[in-house]
C-alpha positions as CSV (number, residue, x, y, z in Angstrom):
1,X,1.2,8.1,1.2
2,X,4.1,8.5,-1.4
3,X,5.6,5.3,-3.5
4,X,9.0,4.6,-3.1
5,X,9.9,1.4,-5.2
6,X,13.7,0.9,-4.7
7,X,13.5,-1.9,-7.2
8,X,14.2,-2.2,-10.5
9,X,11.3,-3.9,-12.0
10,X,8.1,-2.2,-10.4
11,X,5.3,-1.9,-12.9
12,X,5.7,2.1,-13.5
13,X,8.5,3.3,-12.2
14,X,11.1,0.5,-11.8
15,X,14.6,1.7,-11.3
16,X,13.5,5.4,-10.7
17,X,14.3,5.0,-7.0
18,X,16.6,2.0,-7.2
19,X,19.6,3.9,-6.2
20,X,19.9,4.6,-2.7
21,X,20.4,8.7,-3.3
22,X,17.5,8.4,-6.0
23,X,15.2,6.8,-3.3
24,X,16.3,9.5,-0.8
25,X,15.6,12.3,-2.8
26,X,12.0,10.9,-4.1
27,X,11.2,10.5,-0.2
28,X,12.0,14.1,0.4
29,X,10.5,15.7,-2.6
30,X,7.4,13.9,-1.9
31,X,7.0,15.1,1.6
32,X,7.8,18.6,0.2
33,X,5.0,18.1,-2.4
34,X,2.3,17.4,0.5
35,X,2.9,13.2,1.3
36,X,2.0,12.5,5.2
37,X,3.6,9.0,4.8
38,X,6.6,7.5,2.7
39,X,6.3,3.8,2.0
40,X,9.4,2.1,1.1
41,X,9.5,-1.1,-0.9
42,X,12.2,-3.3,-1.9
43,X,10.6,-6.1,-3.7
44,X,8.3,-5.8,-6.7
45,X,4.9,-7.1,-6.2
46,X,3.5,-6.2,-9.8
47,X,2.0,-9.2,-11.7
48,X,4.5,-11.8,-12.5
49,X,7.2,-10.4,-10.2
50,X,9.5,-13.2,-8.6
51,X,10.5,-12.9,-5.1
52,X,13.9,-11.2,-4.2
53,X,16.3,-12.7,-1.2
54,X,15.6,-11.0,2.3
55,X,19.4,-9.9,2.2
56,X,18.6,-8.1,-1.1
57,X,15.5,-6.5,0.1
58,X,17.2,-5.3,3.3
59,X,19.8,-3.7,1.3
60,X,17.6,-1.9,-0.8
61,X,15.3,-0.9,2.0
62,X,16.7,-0.2,5.3
63,X,19.2,2.6,4.4
64,X,16.3,4.5,2.5
65,X,14.2,4.0,5.9
66,X,16.7,5.1,8.1
67,X,17.8,8.2,6.3
68,X,13.9,9.4,5.5
69,X,13.1,8.8,9.3
70,X,16.3,10.6,10.5
71,X,15.1,13.4,8.4
72,X,11.7,13.2,10.2
73,X,9.6,11.9,7.6
74,X,7.1,9.2,8.7
75,X,8.1,6.3,7.0
76,X,6.1,2.7,6.2
77,X,7.7,-0.5,4.8
78,X,6.3,-2.1,2.2
79,X,7.1,-6.0,2.8
80,X,6.0,-9.2,3.7
81,X,9.0,-10.4,5.5
82,X,9.2,-10.5,9.2
83,X,12.8,-9.7,9.3
84,X,12.5,-7.0,7.0
85,X,9.6,-5.6,9.5
86,X,11.8,-5.7,12.7
87,X,14.9,-4.2,10.8
88,X,13.0,-1.5,9.0
89,X,11.2,-0.3,12.4
90,X,14.4,-0.7,13.9
91,X,15.5,2.1,11.2
92,X,12.6,4.3,12.4
93,X,9.9,2.9,10.5
94,X,6.3,3.7,11.8
95,X,3.9,1.5,9.6
96,X,4.2,-1.9,8.3
97,X,2.5,-2.1,5.1
98,X,2.2,-6.2,4.3
99,X,0.6,-7.4,1.0
100,X,-0.1,-10.8,2.6
101,X,-1.6,-9.4,6.1
102,X,0.7,-11.1,7.9
103,X,0.2,-14.5,6.2
104,X,3.4,-14.5,4.0
105,X,6.1,-15.2,6.6
106,X,5.1,-18.1,9.3
107,X,6.7,-15.4,11.9
108,X,5.2,-12.3,10.5
109,X,2.1,-12.0,13.0
110,X,4.0,-12.5,16.0
111,X,6.8,-10.3,15.0
112,X,4.0,-7.7,14.2
113,X,2.4,-7.8,17.7
114,X,5.9,-7.4,19.2
115,X,6.4,-4.6,17.3
116,X,2.8,-3.0,17.8
117,X,2.8,-3.5,21.6
118,X,6.7,-2.5,22.1
119,X,7.1,0.3,19.6
120,X,3.8,1.3,18.8
121,X,4.1,0.3,15.0
122,X,0.6,0.7,13.0
123,X,-0.1,-2.3,10.4
124,X,-1.6,-2.3,7.2
125,X,-3.3,-5.2,6.2
126,X,-4.3,-6.0,2.6
127,X,-6.0,-8.8,0.7
128,X,-4.4,-10.7,-2.2
129,X,-5.5,-13.6,-4.0
130,X,-2.6,-16.0,-5.0
131,X,1.1,-14.4,-5.0
132,X,2.3,-11.9,-7.2
133,X,4.0,-14.4,-9.7
134,X,0.3,-15.9,-10.6
135,X,-2.1,-13.6,-9.0
136,X,-3.5,-12.5,-12.3
137,X,-3.7,-15.8,-14.1
138,X,-7.4,-16.4,-13.5
139,X,-8.6,-14.5,-10.3
140,X,-12.2,-15.8,-9.5
141,X,-14.7,-14.9,-7.1
142,X,-18.2,-15.6,-6.0
143,X,-18.9,-12.1,-4.6
144,X,-15.7,-10.3,-4.7
145,X,-16.7,-7.3,-2.3
146,X,-17.7,-10.0,0.7
147,X,-15.2,-12.5,0.2
148,X,-12.4,-9.7,0.3
149,X,-14.4,-8.0,3.6
150,X,-14.8,-11.5,5.2
151,X,-11.1,-12.2,4.6
152,X,-10.0,-8.9,5.8
153,X,-12.4,-9.1,9.1
154,X,-10.9,-12.4,9.5
155,X,-7.2,-11.2,9.4
156,X,-8.3,-8.6,11.9
157,X,-9.8,-11.1,14.1
158,X,-6.2,-12.8,13.9
159,X,-4.2,-9.9,14.8
160,X,-6.2,-9.0,17.6
161,X,-5.9,-12.4,19.0
162,X,-2.4,-12.2,18.8
163,X,-2.3,-9.1,21.0
164,X,-2.4,-6.0,18.2
165,X,-4.9,-3.6,19.5
166,X,-7.4,-2.4,16.6
167,X,-6.8,0.7,16.8
168,X,-3.4,-0.1,15.4
169,X,-4.7,-1.7,12.3
170,X,-5.9,-0.1,8.7
171,X,-7.5,-2.2,5.8
172,X,-6.6,-2.4,2.2
173,X,-8.8,-4.6,-0.1
174,X,-6.1,-4.7,-2.3
175,X,-6.9,-3.3,-6.0
176,X,-5.0,-5.2,-8.9
177,X,-3.9,-7.9,-6.6
178,X,-5.5,-11.0,-7.9
179,X,-8.3,-9.5,-9.4
180,X,-10.0,-8.7,-12.6
181,X,-10.8,-4.9,-14.1
182,X,-14.4,-6.0,-13.2
183,X,-13.3,-7.1,-9.8
184,X,-11.6,-3.7,-8.9
185,X,-14.4,-1.7,-10.3
186,X,-16.9,-3.4,-8.0
187,X,-14.9,-3.0,-4.7
188,X,-14.3,0.8,-5.8
189,X,-18.3,1.1,-6.2
190,X,-18.9,-0.5,-3.1
191,X,-15.9,0.7,-1.0
192,X,-18.4,2.0,1.8
193,X,-18.5,-1.7,2.8
194,X,-15.2,-1.7,4.3
195,X,-15.9,1.2,6.7
196,X,-18.2,-1.4,8.6
197,X,-14.7,-2.8,10.2
198,X,-14.5,1.0,11.8
199,X,-10.8,1.1,10.7
200,X,-8.7,3.2,8.3
201,X,-8.8,2.2,4.6
202,X,-5.9,2.4,2.6
203,X,-6.5,2.5,-1.1
204,X,-3.6,2.0,-3.8
205,X,-4.9,2.9,-7.5
206,X,-2.1,4.9,-8.8
207,X,-1.3,4.2,-12.3
208,X,-2.8,0.3,-11.9
209,X,-3.6,-1.3,-15.2
210,X,-7.2,-1.5,-14.5
211,X,-7.2,2.5,-15.3
212,X,-4.9,1.5,-18.3
213,X,-8.1,-0.8,-19.7
214,X,-11.0,1.5,-18.6
215,X,-9.1,4.8,-20.1
216,X,-7.1,2.8,-23.1
217,X,-3.8,4.0,-21.9
218,X,-1.0,1.4,-22.2
219,X,1.5,3.7,-21.0
220,X,1.3,3.4,-16.9
221,X,3.3,7.0,-16.6
222,X,0.3,8.7,-18.7
223,X,-2.5,7.3,-16.1
224,X,-2.3,10.3,-13.6
225,X,-5.9,11.8,-14.7
226,X,-7.3,8.3,-14.1
227,X,-5.7,7.8,-10.8
228,X,-7.1,10.9,-9.5
229,X,-10.6,10.0,-10.4
230,X,-10.6,6.8,-9.0
231,X,-8.8,8.2,-5.7
232,X,-11.3,11.0,-5.5
233,X,-14.3,8.6,-5.8
234,X,-12.6,6.3,-3.2
235,X,-12.0,9.3,-0.8
236,X,-15.8,10.2,-1.3
237,X,-16.9,6.7,0.0
238,X,-14.6,6.8,2.8
239,X,-11.0,5.7,2.2
240,X,-8.4,7.7,4.4
241,X,-5.0,7.0,3.0
242,X,-4.2,6.9,-0.5
243,X,-1.2,5.2,-1.8
244,X,0.1,7.2,-5.0
245,X,3.2,7.7,-7.3
246,X,2.2,11.2,-8.3
247,X,1.9,13.2,-4.9
248,X,1.9,16.7,-6.1
249,X,-0.8,16.0,-8.3
250,X,-2.8,14.1,-5.7
251,X,-2.6,16.8,-3.0
252,X,-3.6,19.8,-5.4
253,X,-6.7,17.4,-6.2
254,X,-7.7,16.3,-2.9
255,X,-7.2,20.1,-1.7
256,X,-9.8,21.2,-4.2
257,X,-12.0,18.2,-3.5
258,X,-11.9,18.9,0.3
259,X,-12.6,22.6,0.0
260,X,-15.7,22.0,-2.2
261,X,-17.0,19.0,0.2
262,X,-16.3,21.5,3.2
263,X,-18.0,24.1,1.8
264,X,-21.4,25.8,3.3
Protein backbone atom coordinates (compact mmCIF):
# COMPACT_ATOMS: atom_id res chain seq x y z
CA UNK A 1 0.00 0.00 0.00
CA UNK A 2 1.69 3.17 -1.23
CA UNK A 3 1.12 6.39 0.70
CA UNK A 4 -0.01 9.63 -0.90
CA UNK A 5 -0.24 12.44 1.64
CA UNK A 6 -2.04 15.23 -0.21
CA UNK A 7 -1.16 17.54 2.67
CA UNK A 8 1.37 20.29 3.41
CA UNK A 9 2.24 18.98 6.87
CA UNK A 10 2.64 15.19 7.00
CA UNK A 11 5.56 14.05 9.14
CA UNK A 12 8.04 12.89 6.50
CA UNK A 13 6.77 14.03 3.11
CA UNK A 14 4.49 16.98 3.79
CA UNK A 15 4.02 19.06 0.65
CA UNK A 16 5.59 16.59 -1.77
CA UNK A 17 2.20 15.39 -3.06
CA UNK A 18 0.11 18.37 -1.99
CA UNK A 19 -0.51 19.64 -5.51
CA UNK A 20 -2.98 17.61 -7.58
CA UNK A 21 -0.61 16.76 -10.43
CA UNK A 22 2.15 15.80 -7.98
CA UNK A 23 -0.19 13.47 -6.12
CA UNK A 24 -1.39 11.80 -9.31
CA UNK A 25 2.15 11.41 -10.62
CA UNK A 26 3.22 9.85 -7.34
CA UNK A 27 0.34 7.39 -7.39
CA UNK A 28 1.11 6.28 -10.94
CA UNK A 29 4.80 5.94 -10.11
CA UNK A 30 4.01 3.88 -7.04
CA UNK A 31 1.89 1.50 -9.08
CA UNK A 32 4.73 1.15 -11.58
CA UNK A 33 7.08 0.41 -8.67
CA UNK A 34 4.86 -2.43 -7.48
CA UNK A 35 2.19 -1.00 -5.17
CA UNK A 36 -1.07 -2.96 -5.12
CA UNK A 37 -3.05 -0.24 -3.33
CA UNK A 38 -2.65 3.54 -3.32
CA UNK A 39 -3.75 5.16 -0.05
CA UNK A 40 -4.80 8.80 -0.46
CA UNK A 41 -5.16 11.07 2.56
CA UNK A 42 -5.91 14.77 2.88
CA UNK A 43 -5.58 15.31 6.63
CA UNK A 44 -2.31 14.80 8.46
CA UNK A 45 -2.56 12.53 11.49
CA UNK A 46 1.06 12.99 12.58
CA UNK A 47 1.59 13.66 16.31
CA UNK A 48 0.45 17.17 17.11
CA UNK A 49 -1.45 17.64 13.86
CA UNK A 50 -4.48 19.90 13.76
CA UNK A 51 -7.67 18.84 11.96
CA UNK A 52 -8.62 20.42 8.64
CA UNK A 53 -12.10 21.34 7.42
CA UNK A 54 -14.15 18.76 5.54
CA UNK A 55 -14.21 21.02 2.49
CA UNK A 56 -10.41 21.23 2.48
CA UNK A 57 -10.03 17.47 2.89
CA UNK A 58 -12.45 16.87 0.03
CA UNK A 59 -10.62 19.33 -2.21
CA UNK A 60 -7.29 17.66 -1.50
CA UNK A 61 -8.39 14.06 -1.99
CA UNK A 62 -11.37 13.56 -4.29
CA UNK A 63 -9.80 14.74 -7.56
CA UNK A 64 -6.77 12.51 -6.86
CA UNK A 65 -8.93 9.50 -6.02
CA UNK A 66 -10.97 10.00 -9.17
CA UNK A 67 -7.97 10.37 -11.50
CA UNK A 68 -6.12 7.36 -10.07
CA UNK A 69 -9.26 5.21 -10.03
CA UNK A 70 -10.01 6.15 -13.63
CA UNK A 71 -6.47 5.02 -14.48
CA UNK A 72 -7.29 1.57 -13.10
CA UNK A 73 -5.52 1.76 -9.73
CA UNK A 74 -6.95 0.26 -6.56
CA UNK A 75 -7.39 3.31 -4.33
CA UNK A 76 -7.91 3.54 -0.59
CA UNK A 77 -9.18 6.70 1.12
CA UNK A 78 -7.44 7.53 4.38
CA UNK A 79 -10.08 9.47 6.33
CA UNK A 80 -12.05 9.52 9.56
CA UNK A 81 -14.94 11.55 8.14
CA UNK A 82 -18.13 9.96 6.84
CA UNK A 83 -18.73 12.55 4.12
CA UNK A 84 -15.23 12.07 2.73
CA UNK A 85 -15.71 8.30 2.78
CA UNK A 86 -18.87 8.54 0.69
CA UNK A 87 -17.47 11.04 -1.80
CA UNK A 88 -14.28 9.04 -2.22
CA UNK A 89 -16.18 5.83 -2.95
CA UNK A 90 -18.29 7.73 -5.48
CA UNK A 91 -14.97 8.80 -7.06
CA UNK A 92 -13.80 5.19 -7.27
CA UNK A 93 -12.16 4.28 -3.96
CA UNK A 94 -12.46 0.60 -3.05
CA UNK A 95 -11.14 0.75 0.53
CA UNK A 96 -11.79 2.98 3.55
CA UNK A 97 -8.78 3.31 5.85
CA UNK A 98 -9.86 4.94 9.13
CA UNK A 99 -7.39 5.71 11.92
CA UNK A 100 -10.32 5.91 14.37
CA UNK A 101 -11.84 2.53 13.43
CA UNK A 102 -15.12 4.26 12.49
CA UNK A 103 -15.46 6.10 15.81
CA UNK A 104 -14.20 9.56 14.84
CA UNK A 105 -17.43 10.65 13.15
CA UNK A 106 -20.85 9.76 14.53
CA UNK A 107 -22.05 8.85 11.03
CA UNK A 108 -18.97 6.87 10.01
CA UNK A 109 -20.14 3.40 11.04
CA UNK A 110 -23.53 3.73 9.35
CA UNK A 111 -22.05 5.21 6.19
CA UNK A 112 -19.32 2.58 6.02
CA UNK A 113 -21.91 -0.17 6.50
CA UNK A 114 -23.97 1.19 3.61
CA UNK A 115 -20.90 1.42 1.39
CA UNK A 116 -19.76 -2.07 2.34
CA UNK A 117 -23.18 -3.59 1.62
CA UNK A 118 -24.06 -1.59 -1.46
CA UNK A 119 -20.68 -1.00 -3.09
CA UNK A 120 -18.53 -3.87 -1.79
CA UNK A 121 -16.11 -1.53 -0.05
CA UNK A 122 -13.49 -2.95 2.33
CA UNK A 123 -12.55 -1.22 5.59
CA UNK A 124 -9.33 -0.98 7.58
CA UNK A 125 -9.91 -0.51 11.31
CA UNK A 126 -6.98 1.06 13.14
CA UNK A 127 -6.25 1.53 16.84
CA UNK A 128 -5.32 4.96 18.14
CA UNK A 129 -5.14 6.13 21.77
CA UNK A 130 -6.25 9.76 21.97
CA UNK A 131 -6.29 12.14 19.01
CA UNK A 132 -3.45 13.19 16.67
CA UNK A 133 -3.11 16.46 18.55
CA UNK A 134 -2.43 14.78 21.89
CA UNK A 135 -1.86 11.07 21.27
CA UNK A 136 1.86 11.18 22.01
CA UNK A 137 1.61 13.35 25.14
CA UNK A 138 1.59 10.45 27.59
CA UNK A 139 0.33 7.13 26.18
CA UNK A 140 -0.28 4.57 28.94
CA UNK A 141 -1.25 0.88 28.80
CA UNK A 142 -1.28 -1.98 31.25
CA UNK A 143 -0.65 -4.55 28.49
CA UNK A 144 -0.45 -2.80 25.14
CA UNK A 145 -0.68 -5.97 23.04
CA UNK A 146 -3.84 -7.23 24.75
CA UNK A 147 -5.49 -3.83 25.08
CA UNK A 148 -5.05 -3.05 21.39
CA UNK A 149 -6.28 -6.55 20.52
CA UNK A 150 -9.38 -6.12 22.70
CA UNK A 151 -10.15 -2.74 21.17
CA UNK A 152 -9.92 -4.05 17.63
CA UNK A 153 -12.00 -7.11 18.50
CA UNK A 154 -14.71 -4.82 19.88
CA UNK A 155 -14.66 -2.72 16.73
CA UNK A 156 -15.04 -5.86 14.61
CA UNK A 157 -18.08 -6.81 16.67
CA UNK A 158 -19.55 -3.32 16.24
CA UNK A 159 -19.02 -3.45 12.49
CA UNK A 160 -20.60 -6.88 12.18
CA UNK A 161 -23.56 -5.72 14.28
CA UNK A 162 -23.98 -2.79 11.88
CA UNK A 163 -24.22 -5.22 8.96
CA UNK A 164 -20.64 -5.19 7.66
CA UNK A 165 -19.37 -8.61 6.64
CA UNK A 166 -16.31 -9.69 8.58
CA UNK A 167 -14.74 -10.64 5.26
CA UNK A 168 -14.66 -6.93 4.35
CA UNK A 169 -12.56 -5.92 7.37
CA UNK A 170 -8.84 -5.63 8.02
CA UNK A 171 -7.03 -4.61 11.21
CA UNK A 172 -4.20 -2.18 11.90
CA UNK A 173 -2.70 -2.04 15.44
CA UNK A 174 -1.72 1.59 14.84
CA UNK A 175 2.06 1.73 15.25
CA UNK A 176 2.97 5.22 16.43
CA UNK A 177 -0.59 6.30 17.18
CA UNK A 178 -0.68 6.92 20.92
CA UNK A 179 2.21 4.58 21.68
CA UNK A 180 5.75 4.88 23.01
CA UNK A 181 8.76 3.24 21.36
CA UNK A 182 8.45 0.35 23.82
CA UNK A 183 4.75 -0.05 23.01
CA UNK A 184 5.48 -0.15 19.27
CA UNK A 185 8.24 -2.71 19.69
CA UNK A 186 6.04 -4.90 21.88
CA UNK A 187 3.22 -4.89 19.33
CA UNK A 188 5.60 -5.81 16.53
CA UNK A 189 7.24 -8.54 18.60
CA UNK A 190 3.85 -10.11 19.34
CA UNK A 191 2.11 -9.33 16.03
CA UNK A 192 0.98 -12.94 15.68
CA UNK A 193 -1.57 -12.24 18.42
CA UNK A 194 -3.60 -10.17 15.98
CA UNK A 195 -3.94 -13.09 13.59
CA UNK A 196 -6.37 -14.64 16.08
CA UNK A 197 -9.19 -12.50 14.63
CA UNK A 198 -8.71 -14.29 11.32
CA UNK A 199 -8.56 -10.99 9.42
CA UNK A 200 -5.87 -9.39 7.25
CA UNK A 201 -3.35 -7.29 9.17
CA UNK A 202 -2.35 -3.90 7.81
CA UNK A 203 0.83 -2.38 9.19
CA UNK A 204 2.26 1.11 8.89
CA UNK A 205 5.83 1.41 10.13
CA UNK A 206 7.33 3.40 7.26
CA UNK A 207 9.77 6.12 8.36
CA UNK A 208 8.13 6.44 11.79
CA UNK A 209 9.75 8.07 14.78
CA UNK A 210 10.30 4.84 16.72
CA UNK A 211 12.64 3.76 13.91
CA UNK A 212 14.45 7.07 14.26
CA UNK A 213 14.85 6.47 17.98
CA UNK A 214 16.03 2.88 17.62
CA UNK A 215 18.45 3.73 14.80
CA UNK A 216 19.50 7.20 16.02
CA UNK A 217 18.26 8.74 12.77
CA UNK A 218 16.37 12.03 13.20
CA UNK A 219 15.80 12.51 9.45
CA UNK A 220 12.61 10.66 8.52
CA UNK A 221 13.63 10.35 4.88
CA UNK A 222 16.76 8.44 5.90
CA UNK A 223 14.84 5.70 7.74
CA UNK A 224 14.25 3.43 4.75
CA UNK A 225 16.56 0.60 5.96
CA UNK A 226 14.88 0.55 9.36
CA UNK A 227 11.46 0.66 7.73
CA UNK A 228 12.32 -2.36 5.60
CA UNK A 229 13.61 -4.28 8.61
CA UNK A 230 10.39 -3.64 10.54
CA UNK A 231 8.20 -4.48 7.55
CA UNK A 232 9.94 -7.79 6.85
CA UNK A 233 9.83 -8.76 10.51
CA UNK A 234 6.09 -8.04 10.55
CA UNK A 235 5.40 -9.98 7.36
CA UNK A 236 7.20 -12.98 8.81
CA UNK A 237 4.74 -12.81 11.72
CA UNK A 238 1.66 -12.57 9.52
CA UNK A 239 1.20 -8.97 8.34
CA UNK A 240 -0.65 -8.99 5.01
CA UNK A 241 -0.42 -5.37 3.86
CA UNK A 242 2.39 -2.91 4.55
CA UNK A 243 1.66 0.80 4.15
CA UNK A 244 4.82 2.47 2.88
CA UNK A 245 6.36 5.63 1.43
CA UNK A 246 9.17 3.82 -0.40
CA UNK A 247 7.40 1.37 -2.69
CA UNK A 248 10.27 0.30 -4.96
CA UNK A 249 12.61 -0.47 -2.07
CA UNK A 250 9.90 -2.33 -0.17
CA UNK A 251 8.82 -4.35 -3.20
CA UNK A 252 12.41 -5.43 -3.86
CA UNK A 253 12.90 -6.44 -0.25
CA UNK A 254 9.62 -8.37 -0.21
CA UNK A 255 10.36 -10.16 -3.47
CA UNK A 256 13.71 -11.38 -2.17
CA UNK A 257 12.27 -12.34 1.21
CA UNK A 258 9.38 -14.23 -0.44
CA UNK A 259 11.73 -16.12 -2.77
CA UNK A 260 13.90 -17.28 0.13
CA UNK A 261 10.89 -18.07 2.33
CA UNK A 262 9.28 -20.15 -0.42
CA UNK A 263 12.41 -22.05 -1.49
CA UNK A 264 12.69 -25.79 -0.90
